Every structure is written in C-alpha cells, then in structure tokens.
C-alpha positions in Angstrom: -6.3 -14.5 24.0 -8.9 -12.1 22.7 -12.4 -13.7 22.2 -12.4 -12.9 18.4 -9.0 -14.6 18.0 -10.2 -17.7 19.9 -13.3 -17.8 17.7 -11.2 -17.5 14.6 -8.8 -20.2 15.8 -11.7 -22.5 16.6 -13.2 -21.9 13.1 -9.9 -22.6 11.4 -9.4 -25.8 13.5 -12.8 -27.0 12.5 -12.1 -26.3 8.8 -8.7 -28.1 9.0 -10.3 -31.1 10.7 -13.1 -31.3 8.1 -10.6 -30.9 5.2 -8.3 -33.6 6.6 -11.3 -35.9 7.1 -12.4 -35.3 3.5 -8.9 -35.9 2.3 -8.5 -39.2 4.1 -11.9 -40.4 2.9 -11.3 -39.5 -0.7 -7.6 -40.5 -1.1 -6.4 -44.0 -0.6 -2.7 -43.0 -0.5 -3.4 -40.6 2.4 -5.4 -43.3 4.3 -2.5 -45.7 3.8 0.0 -43.0 5.0 -2.1 -42.4 8.1 -2.3 -46.1 8.8 1.5 -46.4 8.4 2.1 -43.5 10.7 -0.1 -44.9 13.5 1.5 -48.4 13.1 5.0 -46.9 13.2 4.2 -44.8 16.3 2.9 -47.9 18.1 6.0 -49.9 17.1 8.3 -47.2 18.2 6.7 -46.9 21.6 6.7 -50.6 22.2 10.1 -51.5 20.6 12.0 -53.4 23.2 15.5 -52.4 22.0 14.9 -48.7 22.6 15.5 -47.4 26.0 13.3 -44.8 27.7 15.7 -41.9 26.7 15.6 -42.8 23.0 11.8 -43.2 23.2 11.5 -39.7 24.8 13.8 -38.2 22.1 11.6 -39.8 19.3 8.4 -38.6 21.0 9.8 -35.1 21.3 10.8 -35.1 17.6 7.4 -36.3 16.4 5.6 -33.8 18.6 7.7 -31.0 17.2 7.2 -32.1 13.7 3.4 -32.3 14.2 3.4 -28.8 15.7 5.4 -27.4 12.8 3.2 -29.2 10.2 0.1 -27.8 11.9 1.5 -24.3 11.9 2.6 -24.6 8.3 -0.8 -25.8 7.2 -2.5 -23.0 9.0 -0.2 -20.4 7.4 -0.7 -21.8 4.0 -4.5 -21.9 4.4 -4.6 -18.2 5.4 -2.1 -17.3 2.7 -4.3 -19.1 0.1 -7.3 -17.1 1.3 -5.3 -13.9 0.9 -4.1 -14.9 -2.5 -7.7 -15.6 -3.5 -8.8 -12.1 -2.5 -5.9 -10.6 -4.4 -6.8 -12.5 -7.6 -10.5 -11.6 -7.3 -9.4 -7.9 -6.9 -7.2 -8.1 -9.9 -10.0 -9.6 -11.9 -12.3 -6.8 -10.8 -14.7 -9.2 -9.1 -14.3 -7.4 -5.7 -12.8 -4.1 -4.7 
C-alpha cells in the first residue's frame, strides 16, 4: 500500500477509536451493549452444548459482521466528510 494511504488509514483508525471511546463513555446504552456483546461472546465460546464446528461457524459469522460493520462505519465517515464539504460549498463558505 502506498505510504499516504497507510497514513490516511492510520489517521482514520485513530479517529474511529477515539470516537468509539467517547461514545461508550458518554452513552450508558452503548456501554451496556458492549458489555452484553462481550458476555455473549464468552458464553458462546464456552457453551458446552456447542461442538467445535458450530463454534467455528459462529466465530466466522461474528468476524465477518465486525469486518462489515467496520467497513460501513469507515464509508459513512468519509461520506459525511464529503457531504460536509458539499454543504459548505453550497453555502458559499468554501469554493
């Protein structure tokens, strides 16, 4: 990957991490959801009635969902920045 792309990705990752930290600190519902997700993940991995194949399927599913969610968040963040520039241009604030 080109150096500028890596730098941009690192900057975006840092912004996403900071935004998520701020969100979890300021929103009790999000904190609770994160807690529930962690607890459910632990239960799923240790649940005695699930065989290794089912655990692998569940792990693959959750990994794919996390990847998709991460890509979606990144896309929406960049789209929001583009929309902000468009609005500022329409208002004549920037050219």
